[in-house]
C-alpha positions in Angstrom: -54.8 49.2 -46.3 -52.6 48.2 -43.8 -54.8 45.5 -41.4 -53.5 46.8 -37.8 -55.6 44.4 -36.1 -53.3 41.6 -37.9 -50.2 43.1 -37.4 -51.1 43.7 -33.6 -52.2 40.2 -33.5 -48.8 39.0 -35.0 -46.8 41.1 -32.9 -48.2 39.9 -29.8 -47.9 36.0 -30.9 -44.2 36.8 -31.6 -43.5 38.6 -28.3 -45.5 35.4 -26.5 -43.2 33.1 -28.2 -40.2 34.7 -27.3 -41.0 35.0 -23.9 -42.1 31.4 -23.8 -39.0 30.6 -25.2 -37.0 32.6 -22.7 -38.6 31.4 -19.6 -38.1 27.7 -21.1 -34.6 28.1 -21.9 -34.4 29.4 -18.0 -36.3 26.9 -16.5 -34.8 23.9 -18.5 -30.9 25.2 -18.2 -28.7 22.1 -17.3 -26.0 22.5 -14.5 -22.7 21.6 -15.7 -20.5 19.4 -13.6 -17.2 18.7 -14.9 -14.7 15.9 -13.9 -11.3 15.6 -14.5 -10.3 12.0 -15.2 -7.1 10.0 -15.9 -7.3 6.2 -16.6 -5.3 3.2 -16.9 -5.9 2.5 -20.2 -9.1 3.2 -22.4 -11.2 0.7 -20.7 -11.4 2.9 -17.6 -12.4 6.1 -19.4 -15.2 4.2 -21.5 -16.6 2.6 -18.5 -16.9 6.1 -16.6 -18.2 7.8 -19.5 -21.2 5.0 -20.0 -21.9 5.5 -16.4 -22.3 9.1 -16.9 -24.5 8.9 -20.0 -26.9 6.7 -18.1 -26.6 9.2 -15.3 -27.6 12.0 -17.7 -30.3 10.1 -19.4 -31.9 9.9 -15.8 -31.0 13.5 -14.9 -32.0 15.8 -17.7 -31.2 18.8 -15.6 -27.3 18.0 -15.3 -24.9 18.0 -18.1 -21.4 16.0 -16.8 -18.3 16.5 -18.8 -15.9 14.1 -18.4 -12.3 15.7 -19.2 -10.1 12.7 -19.9 -6.4 13.9 -19.0 -3.0 12.3 -18.5 -1.9 11.4 -15.1 0.8 14.1 -15.3 -2.0 16.6 -15.5 -3.4 15.3 -12.1 0.1 15.6 -10.7 1.4 18.8 -12.2 -1.9 20.7 -13.5 -4.5 20.2 -11.2 -2.8 21.6 -8.1 -1.9 24.7 -9.8 -5.7 25.2 -11.0 -7.1 24.7 -7.7 -4.7 27.2 -5.9 -5.6 29.7 -8.3 -9.4 29.1 -7.6 -10.1 26.8 -10.8 -10.3 23.6 -11.5 -12.8 20.9 -12.1 -16.0 20.3 -9.6 -14.6 16.7 -9.2 -11.3 14.8 -9.9 -9.6 11.6 -9.8 -6.7 12.1 -7.8 -4.0 9.7 -5.9 -2.5 12.3 -3.4 -5.3 12.3 -1.4 -3.6 14.1 1.8 -1.7 16.9 -0.3 -5.0 18.1 -1.9 -7.3 17.8 1.0 -7.2 21.6 1.9 -9.2 22.0 -1.4 -12.0 19.6 -0.7 -15.8 20.5 -0.4 -17.9 19.1 2.2 -20.7 17.1 0.4 -22.8 16.1 3.5 -25.7 18.8 2.9 -26.2 17.5 -0.3 -25.8 13.5 -0.2 -29.1 11.7 -0.1 -27.8 9.3 2.7 -24.6 10.0 4.4 -25.1 7.0 6.6 -24.6 4.8 3.4 -21.4 6.3 3.0 -20.0 6.1 6.3 -21.0 2.4 6.3 -19.4 1.7 2.8 -16.3 3.8 2.9 -15.7 4.5 6.6 -11.8 4.1 7.1 -10.9 5.4 3.7 -12.9 8.7 4.3 -10.3 9.5 6.8 -7.8 9.9 4.2 -9.5 12.8 2.7 -10.0 14.7 6.0 -8.1 17.3 7.5 -6.8 17.1 11.1 -9.8 17.4 13.6 -12.4 16.5 11.1 -14.4 13.3 11.8 -17.5 14.0 9.8 -16.9 15.5 6.3 -17.6 13.5 3.3 -15.5 14.9 0.4 -15.8 11.8 -2.0 -15.1 8.1 -2.5 -12.5 5.6 -3.5 -13.1 4.7 -7.3 -10.6 1.7 -7.3 -8.2 0.4 -4.4 -4.7 -1.1 -4.8 -3.9 -4.2 -1.9 -0.9 -5.5 -1.2 -0.6 -9.4 -1.1 0.8 -12.7 -2.2 0.6 -14.9 -5.2 1.5 -18.8 -5.5 2.4 -20.7 -8.5 -0.6 -23.1 -8.1 0.5 -25.5 -10.8 3.9 -26.4 -8.6 1.9 -26.7 -5.6 -0.1 -29.3 -7.4 2.9 -31.1 -9.2 4.6 -31.3 -5.6 1.6 -32.4 -3.8 1.7 -29.9 -1.3 -1.7 -28.6 -0.1 -2.4 -24.5 -0.5 -2.8 -22.8 2.9 -5.6 -21.4 3.7 -6.9 -18.1 5.6 -5.3 -17.8 9.0 -1.8 -19.4 7.9 1.3 -17.6 9.3 4.3 -16.0 7.3 6.4 -18.9 8.7 4.2 -21.5 7.7 4.0 -20.2 4.1 7.7 -20.2 3.9 8.0 -23.8 4.7 5.3 -24.5 2.2 7.0 -22.8 -0.5 10.3 -24.6 0.4 8.6 -27.9 0.4 7.4 -27.1 -3.0 10.9 -25.8 -4.3 12.6 -28.7 -2.7 10.4 -31.4 -4.4 10.7 -29.7 -7.9 14.2 -28.2 -7.7 12.6 -24.7 -8.2 15.7 -22.0 -7.4 13.4 -19.3 -5.8 11.0 -20.5 -2.8 10.0 -17.0 -2.1 10.5 -13.4 -3.8 9.0 -10.2 -2.6 9.2 -6.7 -4.8 12.2 -4.8 -3.5 10.0 -2.0 -2.1 9.8 -0.8 1.5 5.7 -0.4 0.9 5.9 -3.9 0.2 7.3 -4.7 4.0 4.8 -2.6 5.4 1.4 -4.6 5.6 3.7 -8.0 6.7 5.5 -5.5 9.5 1.9 -4.6 10.6 1.0 -8.1 11.0 4.0 -8.7 13.2 2.7 -5.6 15.3 4.3 -2.6 13.6 2.5 0.7 14.9 4.4 3.6 13.5 3.8 5.4 16.3 5.0 5.1 20.3 3.2 4.9 23.4 3.2 8.6 23.6 1.9 9.4 19.7 4.9 10.3 18.6 6.3 8.9 15.2 8.5 6.0 15.6 9.2 4.7 11.7 11.2 1.5 13.1 9.7 -0.3 15.8 9.5 -3.9 17.2 7.0 -4.9 14.9 9.1 -3.8 11.9 12.4 -5.2 13.3 10.4 -8.5 13.5 9.6 -8.7 9.9 12.9 -7.3 9.0 14.5 -10.1 10.9 12.3 -12.8 9.5 13.3 -11.7 5.9 16.8 -11.5 6.8 16.6 -15.0 8.1 14.8 -16.2 4.8 17.9 -14.6 2.8 20.4 -16.4 4.7 18.6 -20.2 4.9 17.7 -19.6 0.9 14.0 -19.2 1.1 14.6 -16.2 -0.6 17.4 -14.9 -3.2 19.9 -12.1 -2.3 19.9 -11.4 -6.3 16.5 -9.6 -6.0 17.3 -7.3 -3.3 20.7 -6.9 -4.2 20.7 -6.3 -7.6 19.8 -2.6 -7.5 20.9 -0.1 -5.0 19.5 2.4 -2.4 15.5 2.4 -2.4 15.0 1.5 -5.9 11.8 -0.4 -6.6 12.3 -3.8 -8.3 9.6 -6.5 -8.9 10.8 -10.3 -9.4 8.6 -10.7 -12.5 11.2 -12.3 -14.7 11.6 -15.2 -12.4 8.2 -15.3 -11.7 6.9 -15.5 -15.4 9.6 -18.2 -16.0 7.9 -20.6 -13.0 11.3 -20.0 -11.0 9.6 -18.5 -8.2 7.1 -20.6 -6.0 5.5 -17.7 -3.6 5.5 -14.1 -4.7 4.8 -10.9 -2.3 3.2 -8.3 -4.3 -0.4 -7.1 -5.1 -3.7 -6.4 -7.0 -1.8 -4.2 -9.7 -0.1 -7.5 -10.9 -3.3 -9.0 -12.0 -3.4 -7.7 -15.6 0.0 -8.0 -16.1 0.2 -11.8 -15.0 -2.9 -12.3 -17.1 -0.9 -11.1 -20.3 2.8 -12.1 -19.5 2.0 -15.6 -17.9 -1.3 -16.5 -19.6 -1.7 -20.5 -19.6 1.8 -21.0 -18.9 0.7 -22.4 -15.3 -2.1 -21.3 -12.8 -1.0 -18.4 -10.7 -3.6 -17.8 -7.7 -3.8 -14.9 -5.1 -4.0 -16.3 -1.6 -5.1 -14.6 1.6 -2.6 -12.3 3.4 -0.5 -14.6 5.9 -0.5 -13.6 9.4 1.7 -12.5 12.3 0.7 -12.2 15.9 -1.0 -8.9 15.7 -3.0 -9.1 12.2 -3.3 -10.9 8.7 -3.3 -7.8 6.5 -2.3 -5.9 3.6 -1.6 -2.4 2.6 -4.0 -0.4 1.0 -3.9 2.3 -1.8 -5.4 3.8 -4.7 -7.2 6.6 -6.1 -10.6 8.6 -5.5 -13.0 10.9 -6.8 -13.2 14.0 -4.7 -15.3 17.0 -4.8 -14.0 20.4 -5.4 -17.4 22.1 -5.7 -20.3 21.5 -3.2 -23.8 21.6 -4.5 -26.8 19.6 -5.5 -25.7 18.4 -8.7 -22.2 17.3 -7.8 -24.0 15.6 -4.6 -26.5 13.9 -7.1 -23.5 12.9 -9.1 -21.6 11.4 -6.7 -24.4 9.6 -5.0 -24.7 7.8 -8.2 -21.3 6.8 -8.8 -20.9 5.7 -5.5 -23.9 3.6 -5.3 -23.5 -0.2 -5.0 -24.9 -0.8 -8.3 -23.2 1.8 -10.6 -19.6 1.2 -8.4 -20.1 -2.5 -8.9 -20.5 -2.3 -12.6 -17.7 0.0 -13.0 -15.3 -2.3 -10.8 -16.5 -5.5 -12.7 -16.1 -4.2 -15.9 -12.3 -2.5 -15.5 -11.4 -5.5 -13.1 -10.4 -3.5 -10.2 -10.6 -3.7 -6.3 -13.3 -1.7 -5.0 -12.8 0.6 -1.8 -16.0 -0.2 -0.5 -16.6 -2.5 2.4 -19.6 -4.5 1.3 -19.7 -4.5 -2.5 -20.4 -7.7 -4.4 -18.9 -7.4 -8.0 -19.2 -9.8 -10.9 -15.9 -9.2 -12.9 -16.3 -9.4 -16.3 -13.8 -11.8 -17.3 -13.2 -15.9 -18.3 -9.8 -16.0 -17.1 -10.0 -17.9 -13.6 -7.0 -17.0 -12.4 -7.8 -13.2 -12.7 -11.2 -13.5 -11.6 -10.0 -15.9 -8.4 -7.0 -13.1 -7.8 -9.6 -10.1 -8.3 -12.1 -11.7 -5.6 -9.2 -12.4 -3.3 -8.0 -8.9 -3.1 -11.5 -7.3 -2.9 -12.4 -9.8 0.0 -9.1 -8.6 1.5 -10.4 -4.8 1.6 -12.6 -5.0 4.7 -9.9 -7.3 6.6 -7.1 -4.5 6.3 -5.8 -3.8 10.0 -6.5 -0.3 10.9 -3.0 0.3 11.5 -2.3 0.2 7.9 -4.6 3.2 7.4 -2.9 5.3 10.2 0.7 6.2 9.5 0.2 8.7 6.5 -3.1 10.1 7.9 -1.6 10.8 11.3 1.9 12.0 10.1 0.6 14.3 7.8 -0.7 16.4 10.9 2.9 17.0 11.8 4.1 20.5 10.3 6.2 19.6 7.4 4.9 16.4 6.5 2.9 15.6 3.4 2.3 12.3 1.7 4.7 12.3 -0.5 7.5 12.7 2.2 5.6 10.1 4.7 5.6 7.5 2.0 9.4 8.1 1.2 10.4 8.4 4.8 8.5 4.9 5.8 10.0 3.2 2.7 13.5 4.3 3.2 13.2 2.9 6.9 11.8 -0.2 6.1 13.9 -0.7 3.3 16.9 0.5 4.2 16.8 -1.8 7.6 16.6 -4.9 5.6 19.2 -3.8 3.0 21.6 -3.0 5.9 20.9 -6.5 7.5 21.4 -8.4 4.5 24.7 -6.3 3.5 25.9 -7.0 7.2 25.4 -10.7 6.6 27.4 -10.4 3.4 30.3 -8.6 5.1 30.1 -11.2 7.8 31.3 -13.9 5.2 34.5 -12.0 5.0 34.5 -10.2 8.5 32.6 -12.8 10.6 33.6 -13.9 14.1 37.1 -15.2 14.7 37.7 -18.7 15.8 39.1 -17.3 19.1 35.8 -15.4 19.8 33.7 -18.3 19.1 35.8 -20.4 21.5 35.0 -18.7 24.6 33.0 -20.5 26.7 30.4 -17.8 27.4 30.3 -16.8 24.0 27.5 -19.1 22.0 27.7 -18.8 18.1 24.6 -16.8 17.9 26.2 -14.0 20.1 29.5 -14.4 18.6 27.7 -13.4 15.2 25.6 -10.6 17.2 29.1 -9.1 18.1 30.7 -9.5 14.8 27.4 -7.8 13.3 28.4 -4.8 15.7 32.0 -4.8 14.4 33.5 -6.9 17.4 34.8 -10.0 15.4 37.9 -11.3 17.7 38.3 -11.8 21.2 41.0 -8.8 21.9 38.2 -6.4 20.5 35.9 -7.9 22.8 38.2 -7.3 25.7 38.6 -3.8 24.6 34.5 -3.2 25.0 32.7 -2.0 28.3 29.6 -3.4 29.4 27.8 -0.2 28.2 29.2 -0.7 24.7 27.8 -4.5 24.5 24.4 -4.0 26.2 23.0 -2.2 23.1 22.9 -5.4 21.7 19.7 -7.1 21.9 21.0 -10.4 22.8 23.3 -9.2 25.6 22.3 -8.0 29.0 24.2 -6.3 31.6 25.2 -10.0 33.5 26.3 -11.4 30.2 28.3 -8.7 29.0 30.2 -8.5 32.2 30.7 -12.3 31.7 32.0 -12.3 28.3 34.2 -9.3 28.8 36.1 -10.9 32.0 36.5 -13.9 29.6 38.2 -12.0 26.9 40.7 -10.2 29.2 42.0 -13.4 31.0 45.0 -13.5 29.2 45.5 -9.8 30.1 45.3 -10.8 33.7 47.5 -13.9 33.2 50.2 -11.5 31.7 50.0 -9.2 34.1 49.0 -6.3 31.5 45.9 -5.3 33.7 45.3 -5.9 37.4 41.8 -6.4 39.4 42.0 -2.8 40.3 42.3 -1.6 37.0 39.5 -4.0 36.1 37.3 -2.4 38.7 38.0 1.0 37.7 
């Protein structure tokens, strides 16, 4: 006989179990957050995954998936995904301005926005669209900073003291020359052949990149001053023409081969060289990062790097970003991967036994809060102009700086063959510096000078209207004596 009471009880238990199971699955369903990530080697990916594992252990309602992809996917695939309405919740990117229209504002979901502003203030502007002064879309995961290194061993052998914070470019050039002279080192100073490497020093000399009206001006007095200094260093032997003249156009070229062979005293490059120096130089000599030299306007490098940006805004994404951006977690990540933090107040315990690398990391990390505001402005402001994006702005700025210096050096090399003639230098009103200034502008003899007008000459920096008139009159003196020109013709 069928026990109906038993069947009823059993059925009730089954239904209750199913109901509880369904309720439980709904109550404890995890929110998924996907991060598209590229890394420089396996170290960064492992360090980030470790961070996320710790986060999920403390936040069981959130599942974070780290999709590790090649950098090319960030460049090529991510923009396509975002344009089609797809894409990750968070991604690590470098084209901060180019993807800005897809960023989401996290301010409603962040625990303490004042912490973000205090810690990442100037870098947040890189991620904002024109007119936006308050949104928070993400944070810099690692930074790069331009700056110099010196061969510390050579300084010690030469008995020349290293200079400290506040030392000028001219003082560092003198120190490098002193070391090179005592030890017969062929290259006192070398810079990466890159327009970007000129940017920080140009800002230190007063470059603004915009005129008083706010219009773009990639070549201004500050850039010209720095270029003149570089030009002079190439002429007096402080720098080698072989580096900047060994490749054409605006092609990048670094002096690592000379540096690794201890043939360079002072090298201007940046924080990305730390790992390379540690591997390639080893213990052959001590290399030392030093603070950015000063000009009359600032003592600054140029920032760069990558950032974690949000393409979805919700509570889960906000909690993930709060966790990863915290001092404790970001400091641990930066210390493990040996990078520079894009954080204005972050003590980092770098996990390395190499004293040269550790000192360099600490030096560049310490430089981040001192970067001049002008160094942040050009890309952000130029991108507000229709038709400009980050890639174009960078290209234009680097071409302007690089070409200005290359033209100066090339002009000087041409002067070796087409310099001022003896009859130009012998004119009483023409000093040697004026003669060379004239020759740089294609006026390399007395007869050519005599054919010029005042308006032709006053475009040369060293010559004003009065001096222009004097040297033209002196150049035409023989014409008057021979009757080839009269006073009336001269006045006309």
